[in-house]
C-alpha positions in Angstrom: 5.3 -40.5 -19.6 6.8 -43.5 -21.5 9.3 -45.3 -19.3 11.8 -47.7 -20.9 13.2 -50.2 -18.3 16.4 -51.8 -19.6 18.4 -53.5 -16.9 21.1 -56.2 -16.7 20.7 -59.1 -14.4 21.2 -58.6 -10.7 23.8 -61.3 -10.2 22.8 -63.9 -7.7 19.3 -62.6 -7.1 17.4 -61.7 -10.3 17.5 -62.3 -14.0 17.3 -59.2 -16.2 13.7 -60.0 -17.0 12.8 -60.3 -13.3 14.6 -57.1 -12.5 12.8 -55.3 -15.3 9.4 -56.6 -14.1 10.1 -55.5 -10.5 10.9 -52.0 -11.6 7.9 -51.8 -13.8 5.6 -53.1 -11.0 6.9 -50.5 -8.6 6.7 -47.6 -11.1 3.2 -48.4 -12.1 2.0 -48.5 -8.5 3.3 -45.0 -8.0 2.4 -43.6 -11.4 -0.4 -45.7 -12.9 -0.9 -43.3 -15.8 2.7 -43.8 -17.1 3.5 -46.4 -19.8 6.2 -48.8 -18.8 8.1 -50.8 -21.5 10.5 -53.6 -20.3 13.7 -54.5 -22.4 15.9 -56.9 -20.4 19.5 -56.8 -21.4 22.7 -58.8 -21.0 26.5 -58.4 -21.5 27.4 -61.9 -22.7 27.3 -63.4 -19.2 24.4 -65.3 -17.5 21.1 -64.5 -19.2 22.6 -63.8 -22.6 20.6 -66.3 -24.6 17.4 -65.7 -22.5 17.5 -62.0 -23.3 18.1 -62.7 -27.0 15.3 -65.3 -27.1 12.9 -62.7 -25.7 14.0 -60.1 -28.3 14.3 -62.2 -31.5 10.9 -63.6 -32.3 12.4 -65.5 -35.3 14.9 -67.3 -33.1 14.5 -71.0 -32.3 15.9 -72.6 -29.2 17.7 -75.9 -29.9 18.3 -78.4 -27.2 21.5 -80.5 -27.2 22.7 -83.5 -25.1 25.7 -82.2 -23.2 27.4 -82.4 -19.9 28.0 -80.2 -16.9 31.5 -78.9 -15.8 32.3 -82.1 -14.1 31.2 -84.3 -17.0 27.8 -85.4 -15.7 25.1 -85.8 -18.5 22.7 -82.9 -18.9 21.1 -80.8 -21.5 22.4 -77.7 -23.2 20.9 -75.2 -25.6 21.6 -72.5 -28.1 19.4 -69.9 -30.0 19.4 -70.1 -33.7 18.3 -67.1 -35.7 18.9 -67.5 -39.4 22.5 -68.5 -39.9 23.5 -67.2 -36.5 23.7 -69.4 -33.3 23.8 -67.6 -30.0 25.5 -69.7 -27.3 26.1 -68.9 -23.6 29.2 -70.2 -21.9 27.5 -69.7 -18.5 24.7 -72.0 -19.5 27.1 -74.6 -20.9 29.7 -74.7 -18.2 28.6 -72.2 -15.6 28.8 -72.1 -11.8 25.1 -72.8 -11.5 25.7 -76.4 -12.3 27.7 -76.9 -9.2 27.2 -76.8 -5.4 29.6 -74.7 -3.5 31.5 -77.8 -2.4 31.9 -78.9 -6.0 33.6 -75.8 -7.3 37.1 -76.9 -8.3 38.6 -75.3 -11.4 41.4 -77.9 -11.4 38.7 -80.5 -12.4 36.0 -78.5 -14.3 36.0 -78.5 -18.1 34.5 -76.4 -20.9 33.9 -79.5 -23.0 30.1 -78.9 -23.0 30.5 -75.6 -24.8 32.4 -77.4 -27.6 29.6 -79.9 -27.9 27.0 -77.2 -28.3 29.1 -75.3 -30.8 29.6 -78.5 -32.8 25.9 -79.2 -32.9 25.2 -75.7 -34.2 27.8 -76.0 -36.9 26.7 -79.5 -38.0 23.1 -78.2 -38.3 24.1 -75.3 -40.6 25.1 -72.3 -38.4 27.6 -70.1 -40.2 28.1 -67.6 -37.4 28.5 -68.4 -33.7 28.2 -65.7 -31.1 29.5 -67.0 -27.8 28.5 -65.1 -24.7 31.4 -65.3 -22.3 31.1 -65.0 -18.5 30.0 -66.9 -15.4 31.9 -70.1 -16.2 33.0 -72.6 -13.6 36.1 -73.4 -15.6 39.7 -72.3 -15.8 41.0 -74.6 -18.6 41.7 -71.9 -21.3 38.9 -73.6 -23.4 40.9 -76.8 -23.8 37.9 -78.9 -23.1 35.9 -76.9 -25.7 38.6 -77.4 -28.3 38.6 -81.2 -27.6 34.9 -81.4 -28.2 35.5 -79.7 -31.6 38.0 -82.3 -32.7 41.3 -80.9 -31.4 43.6 -83.5 -29.7 45.9 -82.4 -26.8 48.7 -84.9 -26.1 51.2 -85.2 -23.3 54.8 -86.2 -23.6 53.9 -89.9 -23.8 51.5 -89.2 -26.6 48.4 -89.7 -24.4 45.4 -87.3 -24.4 45.6 -84.9 -21.5 42.9 -85.0 -18.9 40.0 -82.6 -18.6 40.1 -79.7 -16.1 42.3 -76.8 -15.4 45.3 -78.9 -14.6 45.2 -80.8 -17.8 46.4 -78.1 -20.2 49.6 -77.9 -18.3 50.5 -81.4 -19.4 50.1 -80.6 -23.1 53.2 -81.3 -25.2 51.6 -81.4 -28.7 48.3 -79.9 -30.0 46.9 -81.8 -33.0 44.5 -79.5 -34.9 41.4 -81.1 -36.3 38.8 -78.4 -35.7 35.2 -78.8 -36.8 34.5 -75.1 -37.3 34.6 -75.3 -41.1 35.3 -71.6 -41.6 32.4 -70.5 -39.4 32.6 -66.9 -38.2 33.1 -66.9 -34.4 32.5 -63.9 -32.1 33.5 -63.8 -28.4 30.9 -61.6 -26.9 32.3 -60.2 -23.6 33.0 -56.9 -21.8 35.8 -58.5 -19.9 39.2 -57.3 -21.3 41.5 -59.4 -19.2 44.4 -61.2 -20.9 44.9 -64.9 -20.4 47.9 -64.7 -18.0 49.3 -62.6 -15.2 47.9 -60.7 -12.3 45.0 -59.4 -14.4 44.4 -62.7 -16.1 41.9 -65.5 -16.0 43.3 -67.4 -13.0 44.1 -64.6 -10.5 41.1 -62.4 -11.2 38.4 -65.0 -11.6 39.8 -68.2 -10.1 39.0 -67.6 -6.4 35.2 -67.2 -7.2 35.4 -70.6 -8.9 36.8 -72.3 -5.8 40.5 -72.0 -6.4 42.7 -71.9 -3.3 46.0 -69.9 -3.1 47.9 -73.0 -4.0 45.5 -73.8 -6.8 46.1 -70.4 -8.4 49.8 -71.2 -8.8 49.1 -74.6 -10.4 46.4 -73.2 -12.7 48.4 -70.2 -13.8 51.3 -72.5 -14.7 48.9 -74.8 -16.5 47.5 -72.1 -18.7 50.9 -70.7 -19.4 52.1 -74.1 -20.7 49.0 -74.6 -22.8 49.3 -71.1 -24.3 52.9 -71.7 -25.2 52.3 -75.0 -26.9 49.1 -73.9 -28.7 50.6 -70.7 -30.1 53.7 -72.6 -31.1 52.0 -75.5 -32.8 49.4 -73.3 -34.6 51.9 -70.5 -35.3 49.6 -67.9 -33.7 51.8 -65.9 -31.3 50.4 -63.2 -29.1 46.9 -64.3 -28.7 47.2 -64.9 -24.9 47.9 -61.2 -24.5 44.8 -60.0 -26.4 42.0 -58.3 -24.4 39.3 -60.8 -23.6 41.6 -63.9 -23.9 41.1 -64.4 -20.1 37.3 -64.3 -20.3 35.3 -67.2 -19.0 38.4 -69.0 -17.6 40.4 -68.5 -20.8 37.7 -69.6 -23.2 38.3 -66.3 -25.0 41.8 -67.5 -25.8 40.5 -70.7 -27.3 38.0 -68.8 -29.4 40.9 -66.6 -30.7 42.8 -69.8 -31.7 39.7 -70.7 -33.7 40.0 -67.4 -35.6 37.3 -65.7 -33.5 37.2 -62.0 -32.7 36.0 -60.1 -29.6 33.0 -57.8 -29.6 31.3 -56.0 -26.7 28.7 -58.3 -25.4 26.7 -55.3 -24.1 26.8 -53.5 -27.4 26.0 -56.7 -29.4 22.9 -57.4 -27.2 21.7 -53.8 -27.3 21.9 -53.8 -31.1 20.1 -57.1 -31.4 17.2 -56.0 -29.2 16.8 -52.6 -30.8 17.8 -50.5 -27.8 18.3 -47.3 -29.8 14.8 -47.4 -31.3 13.2 -48.1 -28.0 15.1 -45.2 -26.4 13.9 -42.9 -29.2 10.3 -43.5 -28.1 10.9 -43.1 -24.4 10.6 -40.0 -22.1 12.8 -41.7 -19.4 15.2 -44.6 -19.4 15.9 -46.8 -16.4 18.8 -49.3 -16.3 20.3 -51.2 -13.5 22.5 -54.1 -12.2 23.4 -55.8 -9.0 26.4 -53.7 -8.2 27.0 -50.3 -9.7 30.4 -48.6 -9.4 32.9 -46.6 -11.4 33.6 -49.5 -13.7 30.0 -49.9 -14.7 30.1 -46.9 -17.0 33.4 -48.0 -18.7 32.1 -50.2 -21.5 29.7 -52.3 -19.5 25.9 -52.5 -20.1 25.0 -49.4 -18.1 27.4 -47.4 -20.2 25.7 -48.7 -23.4 22.2 -47.7 -22.1 23.4 -44.3 -20.8 25.1 -43.6 -24.1 21.9 -44.5 -26.0 19.8 -42.2 -23.8 22.3 -39.3 -24.1 22.2 -39.6 -27.9 18.5 -38.9 -27.7 18.8 -36.3 -24.9 16.6 -38.6 -22.8 17.2 -38.7 -19.0 18.6 -42.0 -17.6 18.3 -43.4 -14.1 20.2 -46.3 -12.5 18.5 -48.5 -10.0 21.0 -51.0 -8.6 21.2 -53.6 -5.8 24.1 -51.6 -4.3 26.1 -48.6 -5.5 29.4 -46.9 -4.7 28.2 -43.8 -6.6 25.6 -41.4 -5.3 25.6 -39.7 -8.7 27.4 -39.7 -12.0 27.7 -37.1 -14.8 25.4 -37.9 -17.6 22.9 -39.7 -15.4 19.7 -38.2 -13.9 20.2 -40.2 -10.8 21.7 -43.3 -9.1 19.6 -45.2 -6.5 20.3 -48.4 -4.6 18.1 -51.0 -3.1 20.6 -51.4 -0.2 20.3 -47.8 0.7 16.5 -47.9 0.5 16.0 -51.1 2.6 18.7 -50.5 5.2 21.7 -52.6 4.0 23.0 -55.2 1.6 21.8 -58.2 3.6 18.2 -56.8 3.6 18.4 -56.1 -0.1 19.7 -59.7 -0.9 17.0 -61.3 1.4 14.1 -59.8 -0.6 15.5 -58.5 -3.9 12.4 -58.3 -6.0 10.4 -56.6 -3.3 13.2 -54.2 -2.5 13.7 -53.2 -6.1 10.0 -52.7 -6.7 9.7 -50.6 -3.6 12.7 -48.5 -4.6 11.2 -48.0 -8.1 7.9 -46.8 -6.5 9.8 -44.3 -4.3 11.8 -43.0 -7.3 8.7 -42.7 -9.4 7.0 -40.7 -6.7 10.0 -38.3 -6.4 10.8 -38.1 -10.1 10.5 -34.9 -12.0 12.5 -34.0 -15.1 
């Protein structure tokens, strides 16, 4: 049999490539005569550029002097393939830059993302695909806009400070963007609006270090910024669009730039040639850290399962943990946590656990 292994990352434990290799290793131990093909995937969040770099041999990785979410100097990068630049918000201003104690969305900024975008534009990119997810910020992309030449001023005419609280001081938005008509795509599977109980602050703020009091301050800050930005640019309604709340509101800022939202999972699957790979496979395996009912509603697992179904190819899910024992359209759902005796054990040795699970499923598998 030819086995296509096309997982997402297992958040907090394995990259998509590491997960794919773990599954392939376990499967080969149990069924050495089978052929395993790995195709790591991403949905726009952490690992987005890494997956595309692996899949696009003509792509060139460019390194840029940038800063972390607290403004400390560091390096950023983007992948250039022809006229398209692929940029990852998680890499530019993600949580991985910070210790747990440093997480504070009142202070963190998306400025580095704007620096990387500006570099790509200045060096000839005509299309920017921005993977959204995993950011440490909650500034509605205000820092990113500042790096692109936009000036946010308070009531005294002074530039507003960086961080999630800064946008709330905005009285005037002076528009001097450096995007030069470049096409901008927000690649995300998050459909949250900017504001409200399902918005950037209340849904994602706590994981970025926001306290209950912080949430009130940050929500008010984003609401003020959205009001001023939409007023001064005469672009009403953007805050309510699906995806405006992605990556701490960076989606909203990309919409201000004239960007549009596309499914990060679908974009990645198209770029890496998932459909052609599925057409050659006898069995497809996908996976992610946590598999639940939402996973098959527009997320990466849904894209892989749909591609498999289109070719009448069975599809298995191997996840770190799962709330589903089975699902219509899938040949099976298996979790490392169930295999090794709990979530803690699965997190303690993720590669070994996933490989062992794959070996067991391979031994038991029959179409």
